[in-house]
Biopython code that builds the backbone (N, CA, C, O; Angstrom):
import numpy as np
from Bio.PDB.StructureBuilder import StructureBuilder

atoms = [
    (1, "MET", "N", (-12.712, -19.703, -19.954)),
    (1, "MET", "CA", (-11.650, -19.328, -19.036)),
    (1, "MET", "C", (-12.217, -18.352, -18.002)),
    (1, "MET", "O", (-12.944, -17.422, -18.350)),
    (2, "THR", "N", (-11.886, -18.567, -16.760)),
    (2, "THR", "CA", (-12.387, -17.693, -15.705)),
    (2, "THR", "C", (-11.355, -16.635, -15.353)),
    (2, "THR", "O", (-10.156, -16.811, -15.569)),
    (3, "ASP", "N", (-11.843, -15.548, -14.816)),
    (3, "ASP", "CA", (-10.975, -14.463, -14.376)),
    (3, "ASP", "C", (-10.658, -14.683, -12.906)),
    (3, "ASP", "O", (-11.469, -14.361, -12.038)),
    (4, "VAL", "N", (-9.482, -15.230, -12.622)),
    (4, "VAL", "CA", (-9.075, -15.504, -11.252)),
    (4, "VAL", "C", (-7.865, -14.638, -10.927)),
    (4, "VAL", "O", (-6.826, -14.720, -11.582)),
    (5, "ARG", "N", (-8.024, -13.811, -9.907)),
    (5, "ARG", "CA", (-6.903, -12.970, -9.482)),
    (5, "ARG", "C", (-6.031, -13.755, -8.515)),
    (5, "ARG", "O", (-6.525, -14.355, -7.560)),
    (6, "VAL", "N", (-4.739, -13.742, -8.773)),
    (6, "VAL", "CA", (-3.794, -14.380, -7.859)),
    (6, "VAL", "C", (-2.652, -13.419, -7.581)),
    (6, "VAL", "O", (-2.365, -12.508, -8.357)),
    (7, "PHE", "N", (-2.018, -13.653, -6.457)),
    (7, "PHE", "CA", (-0.839, -12.886, -6.084)),
    (7, "PHE", "C", (0.293, -13.874, -5.917)),
    (7, "PHE", "O", (0.194, -14.832, -5.151)),
    (8, "PHE", "N", (1.365, -13.633, -6.639)),
    (8, "PHE", "CA", (2.478, -14.569, -6.652)),
    (8, "PHE", "C", (3.236, -14.532, -5.326)),
    (8, "PHE", "O", (3.249, -13.524, -4.619)),
    (9, "GLY", "N", (3.866, -15.661, -5.015)),
    (9, "GLY", "CA", (4.570, -15.816, -3.754)),
    (9, "GLY", "C", (5.569, -14.710, -3.475)),
    (9, "GLY", "O", (5.670, -14.242, -2.341)),
    (10, "HIS", "N", (6.312, -14.280, -4.495)),
    (10, "HIS", "CA", (7.306, -13.226, -4.265)),
    (10, "HIS", "C", (6.640, -11.896, -3.916)),
    (10, "HIS", "O", (7.210, -11.095, -3.176)),
    (11, "THR", "N", (5.449, -11.657, -4.439)),
    (11, "THR", "CA", (4.716, -10.441, -4.110)),
    (11, "THR", "C", (4.213, -10.502, -2.670)),
    (11, "THR", "O", (4.271, -9.511, -1.941)),
    (12, "MET", "N", (3.723, -11.663, -2.271)),
    (12, "MET", "CA", (3.276, -11.849, -0.886)),
    (12, "MET", "C", (4.442, -11.632, 0.077)),
    (12, "MET", "O", (4.292, -10.966, 1.102)),
    (13, "GLU", "N", (5.601, -12.195, -0.256)),
    (13, "GLU", "CA", (6.770, -12.034, 0.607)),
    (13, "GLU", "C", (7.204, -10.573, 0.680)),
    (13, "GLU", "O", (7.551, -10.081, 1.754)),
    (14, "ALA", "N", (7.186, -9.884, -0.450)),
    (14, "ALA", "CA", (7.578, -8.474, -0.447)),
    (14, "ALA", "C", (6.670, -7.662, 0.467)),
    (14, "ALA", "O", (7.147, -6.840, 1.248)),
    (15, "MET", "N", (5.363, -7.891, 0.371)),
    (15, "MET", "CA", (4.406, -7.098, 1.136)),
    (15, "MET", "C", (4.331, -7.508, 2.594)),
    (15, "MET", "O", (4.257, -6.649, 3.473)),
    (16, "PHE", "N", (4.347, -8.807, 2.868)),
    (16, "PHE", "CA", (4.037, -9.266, 4.212)),
    (16, "PHE", "C", (5.230, -9.786, 5.002)),
    (16, "PHE", "O", (5.089, -10.122, 6.178)),
    (17, "VAL", "N", (6.403, -9.857, 4.376)),
    (17, "VAL", "CA", (7.611, -10.268, 5.098)),
    (17, "VAL", "C", (8.619, -9.123, 5.134)),
    (17, "VAL", "O", (9.216, -8.849, 6.176)),
    (18, "HIS", "N", (8.809, -8.453, 3.990)),
    (18, "HIS", "CA", (9.848, -7.429, 3.904)),
    (18, "HIS", "C", (9.341, -6.007, 4.128)),
    (18, "HIS", "O", (10.047, -5.203, 4.736)),
    (19, "ALA", "N", (8.154, -5.676, 3.661)),
    (19, "ALA", "CA", (7.653, -4.301, 3.769)),
    (19, "ALA", "C", (7.448, -3.898, 5.229)),
    (19, "ALA", "O", (7.971, -2.877, 5.677)),
    (20, "ILE", "N", (6.703, -4.686, 5.947)),
    (20, "ILE", "CA", (6.501, -4.467, 7.384)),
    (20, "ILE", "C", (6.815, -5.805, 8.048)),
    (20, "ILE", "O", (5.942, -6.666, 8.161)),
    (21, "PRO", "N", (8.060, -5.979, 8.488)),
    (21, "PRO", "CA", (8.500, -7.286, 9.003)),
    (21, "PRO", "C", (7.656, -7.767, 10.182)),
    (21, "PRO", "O", (7.446, -7.025, 11.141)),
    (22, "PRO", "N", (7.175, -9.003, 10.110)),
    (22, "PRO", "CA", (6.371, -9.524, 11.196)),
    (22, "PRO", "C", (7.132, -9.655, 12.514)),
    (22, "PRO", "O", (6.511, -9.771, 13.571)),
    (23, "GLU", "N", (8.456, -9.640, 12.471)),
    (23, "GLU", "CA", (9.241, -9.685, 13.702)),
    (23, "GLU", "C", (8.938, -8.464, 14.582)),
    (23, "GLU", "O", (9.043, -8.531, 15.807)),
    (24, "ARG", "N", (8.567, -7.370, 13.953)),
    (24, "ARG", "CA", (8.230, -6.149, 14.703)),
    (24, "ARG", "C", (6.858, -6.256, 15.344)),
    (24, "ARG", "O", (6.570, -5.568, 16.323)),
    (25, "PHE", "N", (6.012, -7.116, 14.796)),
    (25, "PHE", "CA", (4.640, -7.291, 15.273)),
    (25, "PHE", "C", (4.335, -8.791, 15.304)),
    (25, "PHE", "O", (3.764, -9.319, 14.350)),
    (26, "PRO", "N", (4.706, -9.481, 16.384)),
    (26, "PRO", "CA", (4.578, -10.943, 16.444)),
    (26, "PRO", "C", (3.181, -11.474, 16.107)),
    (26, "PRO", "O", (3.065, -12.591, 15.603)),
    (27, "GLU", "N", (2.153, -10.731, 16.362)),
    (27, "GLU", "CA", (0.782, -11.146, 16.064)),
    (27, "GLU", "C", (0.570, -11.359, 14.559)),
    (27, "GLU", "O", (-0.298, -12.136, 14.160)),
    (28, "LEU", "N", (1.346, -10.684, 13.740)),
    (28, "LEU", "CA", (1.153, -10.789, 12.289)),
    (28, "LEU", "C", (1.359, -12.199, 11.759)),
    (28, "LEU", "O", (0.584, -12.646, 10.914)),
    (29, "SER", "N", (2.348, -12.895, 12.214)),
    (29, "SER", "CA", (2.594, -14.258, 11.716)),
    (29, "SER", "C", (1.382, -15.146, 11.923)),
    (29, "SER", "O", (1.005, -15.901, 11.027)),
    (30, "ARG", "N", (0.773, -15.064, 13.088)),
    (30, "ARG", "CA", (-0.416, -15.866, 13.379)),
    (30, "ARG", "C", (-1.582, -15.458, 12.492)),
    (30, "ARG", "O", (-2.294, -16.308, 11.957)),
    (31, "ARG", "N", (-1.772, -14.155, 12.340)),
    (31, "ARG", "CA", (-2.888, -13.662, 11.520)),
    (31, "ARG", "C", (-2.702, -14.031, 10.051)),
    (31, "ARG", "O", (-3.665, -14.389, 9.374)),
    (32, "TYR", "N", (-1.459, -13.945, 9.553)),
    (32, "TYR", "CA", (-1.204, -14.338, 8.164)),
    (32, "TYR", "C", (-1.501, -15.820, 7.962)),
    (32, "TYR", "O", (-2.108, -16.208, 6.964)),
    (33, "ALA", "N", (-1.065, -16.653, 8.924)),
    (33, "ALA", "CA", (-1.302, -18.093, 8.813)),
    (33, "ALA", "C", (-2.804, -18.394, 8.795)),
    (33, "ALA", "O", (-3.254, -19.263, 8.048)),
    (34, "GLN", "N", (-3.567, -17.688, 9.605)),
    (34, "GLN", "CA", (-5.016, -17.872, 9.609)),
    (34, "GLN", "C", (-5.622, -17.513, 8.255)),
    (34, "GLN", "O", (-6.615, -18.103, 7.830)),
    (35, "ALA", "N", (-5.010, -16.540, 7.588)),
    (35, "ALA", "CA", (-5.512, -16.095, 6.285)),
    (35, "ALA", "C", (-5.062, -17.010, 5.144)),
    (35, "ALA", "O", (-5.593, -16.924, 4.036)),
    (36, "GLY", "N", (-4.084, -17.887, 5.410)),
    (36, "GLY", "CA", (-3.610, -18.800, 4.377)),
    (36, "GLY", "C", (-2.193, -18.546, 3.894)),
    (36, "GLY", "O", (-1.743, -19.183, 2.942)),
    (37, "PHE", "N", (-1.486, -17.630, 4.531)),
    (37, "PHE", "CA", (-0.096, -17.328, 4.181)),
    (37, "PHE", "C", (0.769, -17.675, 5.391)),
    (37, "PHE", "O", (0.995, -16.838, 6.264)),
    (38, "ASP", "N", (1.243, -18.902, 5.430)),
    (38, "ASP", "CA", (1.979, -19.433, 6.581)),
    (38, "ASP", "C", (3.471, -19.167, 6.424)),
    (38, "ASP", "O", (4.130, -19.732, 5.552)),
    (39, "LEU", "N", (3.986, -18.300, 7.280)),
    (39, "LEU", "CA", (5.400, -17.913, 7.190)),
    (39, "LEU", "C", (6.356, -19.010, 7.641)),
    (39, "LEU", "O", (7.562, -18.903, 7.420)),
    (40, "SER", "N", (5.844, -20.052, 8.265)),
    (40, "SER", "CA", (6.719, -21.139, 8.704)),
    (40, "SER", "C", (7.002, -22.132, 7.574)),
    (40, "SER", "O", (7.747, -23.093, 7.762)),
    (41, "ARG", "N", (6.418, -21.902, 6.421)),
    (41, "ARG", "CA", (6.616, -22.767, 5.248)),
    (41, "ARG", "C", (7.091, -21.925, 4.068)),
    (41, "ARG", "O", (6.884, -20.712, 4.047)),
    (42, "PRO", "N", (7.725, -22.562, 3.088)),
    (42, "PRO", "CA", (8.100, -21.809, 1.883)),
    (42, "PRO", "C", (6.845, -21.249, 1.205)),
    (42, "PRO", "O", (5.770, -21.847, 1.254)),
    (43, "ALA", "N", (7.013, -20.109, 0.586)),
    (43, "ALA", "CA", (5.884, -19.481, -0.101)),
    (43, "ALA", "C", (5.384, -20.375, -1.232)),
    (43, "ALA", "O", (6.166, -21.031, -1.921)),
    (44, "LEU", "N", (4.076, -20.384, -1.404)),
    (44, "LEU", "CA", (3.470, -21.094, -2.529)),
    (44, "LEU", "C", (3.706, -20.292, -3.808)),
    (44, "LEU", "O", (4.064, -19.116, -3.739)),
    (45, "PRO", "N", (3.511, -20.910, -4.973)),
    (45, "PRO", "CA", (3.665, -20.146, -6.218)),
    (45, "PRO", "C", (2.675, -18.990, -6.324)),
    (45, "PRO", "O", (3.017, -17.933, -6.853)),
    (46, "ALA", "N", (1.435, -19.180, -5.820)),
    (46, "ALA", "CA", (0.436, -18.122, -5.911)),
    (46, "ALA", "C", (-0.574, -18.264, -4.777)),
    (46, "ALA", "O", (-0.762, -19.343, -4.216)),
    (47, "TYR", "N", (-1.217, -17.144, -4.457)),
    (47, "TYR", "CA", (-2.229, -17.077, -3.406)),
    (47, "TYR", "C", (-3.475, -16.403, -3.963)),
    (47, "TYR", "O", (-3.400, -15.633, -4.920)),
    (48, "THR", "N", (-4.609, -16.698, -3.361)),
    (48, "THR", "CA", (-5.862, -16.124, -3.835)),
    (48, "THR", "C", (-5.968, -14.642, -3.455)),
    (48, "THR", "O", (-5.264, -14.137, -2.581)),
    (49, "TYR", "N", (-6.865, -13.993, -4.146)),
    (49, "TYR", "CA", (-7.176, -12.592, -3.848)),
    (49, "TYR", "C", (-7.712, -12.466, -2.420)),
    (49, "TYR", "O", (-7.393, -11.503, -1.722)),
    (50, "ALA", "N", (-8.517, -13.424, -1.989)),
    (50, "ALA", "CA", (-9.064, -13.398, -0.631)),
    (50, "ALA", "C", (-7.947, -13.465, 0.411)),
    (50, "ALA", "O", (-8.020, -12.789, 1.437)),
    (51, "THR", "N", (-6.919, -14.271, 0.157)),
    (51, "THR", "CA", (-5.784, -14.353, 1.076)),
    (51, "THR", "C", (-5.039, -13.030, 1.108)),
    (51, "THR", "O", (-4.663, -12.551, 2.177)),
    (52, "TRP", "N", (-4.824, -12.439, -0.060)),
    (52, "TRP", "CA", (-4.162, -11.127, -0.147)),
    (52, "TRP", "C", (-4.920, -10.092, 0.678)),
    (52, "TRP", "O", (-4.321, -9.373, 1.478)),
    (53, "LEU", "N", (-6.232, -10.015, 0.487)),
    (53, "LEU", "CA", (-7.036, -9.031, 1.217)),
    (53, "LEU", "C", (-7.008, -9.281, 2.723)),
    (53, "LEU", "O", (-6.902, -8.336, 3.505)),
    (54, "ALA", "N", (-7.104, -10.541, 3.133)),
    (54, "ALA", "CA", (-7.082, -10.862, 4.562)),
    (54, "ALA", "C", (-5.739, -10.489, 5.186)),
    (54, "ALA", "O", (-5.695, -10.005, 6.317)),
    (55, "CYS", "N", (-4.655, -10.708, 4.464)),
    (55, "CYS", "CA", (-3.328, -10.343, 4.978)),
    (55, "CYS", "C", (-3.168, -8.824, 5.037)),
    (55, "CYS", "O", (-2.592, -8.303, 5.991)),
    (56, "LEU", "N", (-3.665, -8.116, 4.039)),
    (56, "LEU", "CA", (-3.632, -6.647, 4.080)),
    (56, "LEU", "C", (-4.402, -6.130, 5.286)),
    (56, "LEU", "O", (-3.932, -5.242, 5.998)),
    (57, "ARG", "N", (-5.583, -6.685, 5.510)),
    (57, "ARG", "CA", (-6.413, -6.277, 6.635)),
    (57, "ARG", "C", (-5.688, -6.551, 7.951)),
    (57, "ARG", "O", (-5.673, -5.697, 8.837)),
    (58, "ALA", "N", (-5.094, -7.721, 8.087)),
    (58, "ALA", "CA", (-4.358, -8.057, 9.304)),
    (58, "ALA", "C", (-3.207, -7.090, 9.523)),
    (58, "ALA", "O", (-2.976, -6.629, 10.641)),
    (59, "GLN", "N", (-2.482, -6.782, 8.448)),
    (59, "GLN", "CA", (-1.349, -5.862, 8.559)),
    (59, "GLN", "C", (-1.818, -4.487, 9.021)),
    (59, "GLN", "O", (-1.191, -3.870, 9.882)),
    (60, "ARG", "N", (-2.915, -4.013, 8.453)),
    (60, "ARG", "CA", (-3.458, -2.707, 8.872)),
    (60, "ARG", "C", (-3.874, -2.728, 10.334)),
    (60, "ARG", "O", (-3.534, -1.819, 11.091)),
    (61, "GLU", "N", (-4.608, -3.759, 10.736)),
    (61, "GLU", "CA", (-5.128, -3.823, 12.100)),
    (61, "GLU", "C", (-4.025, -3.951, 13.141)),
    (61, "GLU", "O", (-4.130, -3.381, 14.228)),
    (62, "VAL", "N", (-2.977, -4.686, 12.824)),
    (62, "VAL", "CA", (-1.913, -4.933, 13.801)),
    (62, "VAL", "C", (-0.828, -3.854, 13.751)),
    (62, "VAL", "O", (-0.440, -3.324, 14.792)),
    (63, "ALA", "N", (-0.339, -3.526, 12.560)),
    (63, "ALA", "CA", (0.799, -2.612, 12.440)),
    (63, "ALA", "C", (0.400, -1.143, 12.334)),
    (63, "ALA", "O", (1.185, -0.258, 12.673)),
    (64, "LEU", "N", (-0.809, -0.886, 11.868)),
    (64, "LEU", "CA", (-1.252, 0.500, 11.645)),
    (64, "LEU", "C", (-2.645, 0.714, 12.230)),
    (64, "LEU", "O", (-3.547, 1.154, 11.517)),
    (65, "PRO", "N", (-2.838, 0.412, 13.512)),
    (65, "PRO", "CA", (-4.185, 0.389, 14.074)),
    (65, "PRO", "C", (-4.901, 1.743, 14.114)),
    (65, "PRO", "O", (-6.131, 1.787, 14.126)),
    (66, "HIS", "N", (-4.163, 2.820, 14.135)),
    (66, "HIS", "CA", (-4.799, 4.135, 14.264)),
    (66, "HIS", "C", (-4.923, 4.871, 12.931)),
    (66, "HIS", "O", (-5.445, 5.985, 12.884)),
    (67, "ALA", "N", (-4.455, 4.263, 11.865)),
    (67, "ALA", "CA", (-4.522, 4.900, 10.543)),
    (67, "ALA", "C", (-5.868, 4.615, 9.887)),
    (67, "ALA", "O", (-6.455, 3.549, 10.070)),
    (68, "SER", "N", (-6.339, 5.588, 9.124)),
    (68, "SER", "CA", (-7.535, 5.347, 8.325)),
    (68, "SER", "C", (-7.173, 4.348, 7.229)),
    (68, "SER", "O", (-5.993, 4.097, 6.984)),
    (69, "ASP", "N", (-8.174, 3.783, 6.574)),
    (69, "ASP", "CA", (-7.888, 2.832, 5.495)),
    (69, "ASP", "C", (-7.032, 3.472, 4.406)),
    (69, "ASP", "O", (-6.112, 2.836, 3.892)),
    (70, "ASP", "N", (-7.325, 4.719, 4.049)),
    (70, "ASP", "CA", (-6.545, 5.402, 3.014)),
    (70, "ASP", "C", (-5.109, 5.642, 3.469)),
    (70, "ASP", "O", (-4.170, 5.411, 2.708)),
    (71, "GLU", "N", (-4.934, 6.102, 4.699)),
    (71, "GLU", "CA", (-3.583, 6.330, 5.229)),
    (71, "GLU", "C", (-2.803, 5.017, 5.300)),
    (71, "GLU", "O", (-1.632, 4.959, 4.924)),
    (72, "ALA", "N", (-3.459, 3.976, 5.780)),
    (72, "ALA", "CA", (-2.798, 2.678, 5.886)),
    (72, "ALA", "C", (-2.396, 2.156, 4.515)),
    (72, "ALA", "O", (-1.293, 1.633, 4.352)),
    (73, "ALA", "N", (-3.281, 2.292, 3.521)),
    (73, "ALA", "CA", (-2.960, 1.838, 2.168)),
    (73, "ALA", "C", (-1.746, 2.581, 1.624)),
    (73, "ALA", "O", (-0.897, 1.982, 0.964)),
    (74, "HIS", "N", (-1.658, 3.866, 1.892)),
    (74, "HIS", "CA", (-0.508, 4.665, 1.437)),
    (74, "HIS", "C", (0.781, 4.168, 2.107)),
    (74, "HIS", "O", (1.795, 3.971, 1.437)),
    (75, "VAL", "N", (0.739, 3.969, 3.411)),
    (75, "VAL", "CA", (1.917, 3.494, 4.148)),
    (75, "VAL", "C", (2.310, 2.096, 3.677)),
    (75, "VAL", "O", (3.490, 1.827, 3.451)),
    (76, "GLN", "N", (1.334, 1.212, 3.528)),
    (76, "GLN", "CA", (1.615, -0.147, 3.074)),
    (76, "GLN", "C", (2.251, -0.126, 1.684)),
    (76, "GLN", "O", (3.228, -0.834, 1.439)),
    (77, "GLY", "N", (1.707, 0.674, 0.782)),
    (77, "GLY", "CA", (2.264, 0.760, -0.564)),
    (77, "GLY", "C", (3.690, 1.292, -0.570)),
    (77, "GLY", "O", (4.548, 0.795, -1.299)),
    (78, "ALA", "N", (3.933, 2.310, 0.253)),
    (78, "ALA", "CA", (5.277, 2.891, 0.334)),
    (78, "ALA", "C", (6.275, 1.865, 0.875)),
    (78, "ALA", "O", (7.384, 1.736, 0.356)),
    (79, "HIS", "N", (5.879, 1.142, 1.913)),
    (79, "HIS", "CA", (6.767, 0.122, 2.475)),
    (79, "HIS", "C", (7.014, -1.010, 1.468)),
    (79, "HIS", "O", (8.125, -1.533, 1.379)),
    (80, "CYS", "N", (5.996, -1.375, 0.728)),
    (80, "CYS", "CA", (6.156, -2.443, -0.274)),
    (80, "CYS", "C", (7.134, -2.004, -1.367)),
    (80, "CYS", "O", (8.005, -2.773, -1.772)),
    (81, "ALA", "N", (6.986, -0.775, -1.835)),
    (81, "ALA", "CA", (7.915, -0.262, -2.853)),
    (81, "ALA", "C", (9.330, -0.233, -2.309)),
    (81, "ALA", "O", (10.270, -0.615, -3.005)),
    (82, "ASP", "N", (9.494, 0.216, -1.066)),
    (82, "ASP", "CA", (10.824, 0.253, -0.444)),
    (82, "ASP", "C", (11.415, -1.144, -0.319)),
    (82, "ASP", "O", (12.631, -1.308, -0.409)),
    (83, "ALA", "N", (10.581, -2.141, -0.115)),
    (83, "ALA", "CA", (11.065, -3.520, 0.040)),
    (83, "ALA", "C", (11.739, -4.031, -1.229)),
    (83, "ALA", "O", (12.602, -4.906, -1.164)),
    (84, "TYR", "N", (11.354, -3.494, -2.374)),
    (84, "TYR", "CA", (11.964, -3.922, -3.631)),
    (84, "TYR", "C", (13.319, -3.257, -3.852)),
    (84, "TYR", "O", (14.107, -3.721, -4.676)),
    (85, "PHE", "N", (13.597, -2.182, -3.132)),
    (85, "PHE", "CA", (14.873, -1.492, -3.293)),
    (85, "PHE", "C", (15.722, -1.775, -2.134)),
    (85, "PHE", "O", (16.851, -1.290, -2.062)),
]
sb = StructureBuilder()
sb.init_structure("model")
sb.init_model(0)
sb.init_chain("A")
sb.init_seg("    ")
for serial, (resi, resn, name, xyz) in enumerate(atoms, 1):
    if name == "N":
        sb.init_residue(resn, " ", resi, " ")
    sb.init_atom(name, np.array(xyz, "f"), 0.0, 1.0, " ", f" {name:<3s}", serial, name[0])
structure = sb.get_structure()
């Protein structure tokens, strides 16, 4: 059995649709689709770790361009937690 990290569709939606809505940053939808998370289609059951990382990177570059990686990770995590409430 191999160790494969996946991120479930609902987690992807929480982080990349609800936490920092792409409507606020139109470039995000295109960048997510390039990474393998296409918002114009229903979410898949799971996504690869590489897709998760690429979407996180896109979100940081587009929505939080002036934040350090640590600051951006903190903001992203806070927004993701808020998305669940």
